[in-house]
Each structure stands twice: as C-alpha cells, then as structure tokens.
C-alpha positions in Angstrom: 7.8 -24.4 -40.6 7.1 -20.8 -39.6 3.4 -21.5 -38.9 4.5 -24.2 -36.4 6.5 -21.6 -34.4 3.7 -19.1 -34.4 1.3 -21.7 -33.2 3.7 -22.8 -30.5 4.2 -19.2 -29.4 0.4 -18.6 -29.3 0.0 -21.8 -27.2 2.7 -20.6 -24.8 1.0 -17.2 -24.4 -2.3 -19.0 -23.8 -0.8 -21.2 -21.1 0.8 -18.2 -19.4 -2.5 -16.3 -19.3 -4.4 -19.3 -18.0 -1.8 -19.8 -15.2 -1.9 -16.1 -14.2 -5.6 -15.5 -14.6 -6.5 -15.5 -10.9 -3.9 -12.8 -10.3 -4.9 -10.8 -13.4 -8.6 -11.0 -12.6 -8.1 -9.4 -9.1 -7.0 -6.2 -10.8 -9.7 -6.0 -13.5 -13.2 -4.5 -12.8 -15.1 -7.6 -13.9 -18.8 -7.9 -13.1 -20.6 -8.0 -9.8 -17.7 -9.6 -7.9 -15.6 -6.5 -8.2 -18.3 -4.3 -6.5 -18.8 -6.9 -3.8 -15.1 -6.9 -2.9 -15.0 -3.1 -2.9 -18.0 -2.9 -0.6 -16.4 -5.5 1.7 -13.2 -3.4 1.9 -15.2 -0.3 2.7 -16.8 -2.0 5.7 -13.4 -2.5 7.2 -12.9 1.3 7.2 -13.6 3.3 10.3 -13.9 7.0 11.1 -11.2 8.5 13.2 -12.5 11.3 15.4 -10.4 14.4 16.3 -8.9 14.1 19.8 -9.9 16.5 22.6 -7.8 19.7 22.8 -6.1 18.4 26.0 -4.6 15.4 24.2 -3.4 17.7 21.4 -1.6 20.0 23.8 0.0 17.0 25.6 1.2 15.6 22.3 2.7 19.0 21.2 4.5 19.2 24.6 5.9 15.7 24.2 7.1 16.5 20.7 8.8 19.7 21.9 10.6 17.7 24.7 11.7 15.1 22.2 13.0 17.7 19.8 14.9 19.5 22.6 16.6 16.2 23.6 17.9 15.4 20.1 21.6 16.1 19.6 22.5 18.7 17.0 25.5 18.9 14.8 27.2 21.5 17.0 27.0 19.2 20.0 28.6 16.3 18.1 31.5 18.5 16.9 32.2 19.6 20.5 32.5 16.0 21.7 35.2 15.2 19.1 
C-alpha cells in the first residue's frame, strides 16, 4: 500500500510541475530563447544624457524653495 501513496505523490508533483512549467521556464536560462529575450529587453533601454548646467541650477533652486516651504516641528508646536 505504501508504493501506491509514493506513486500518487510522484504523479501529483509531476502534474504541478507541468502546470507551472511556463512560469518556471521564464526564470531559467534555457537555450537560445533566453538570449533572444535578453537582447529584446536591452533594445528597450535608452541612454539618459546629463542635463545642461542651467537646468541643474533651476532644479537646485526649486528644491531649496520647496524645502524652505516645508513646515518644521517647531512651527507645528507653536500652532497648538
């Protein structure tokens, strides 16, 4: 009777692997398909160039303005 349960367990594991194989295969480096998918993903990448110095100074100034307008703990305590 023990052999029956071991065979049944093996069959259940086999069915589970067969059902999940498409998901499992995506994460395994199998054959040429893996390299093709990687090359396809790389074509979607783009190079981001550094911004001109004027934009960087404008950004820094806007960050300073935003930080200056944020409430601090001391201001909240005064309102209470």
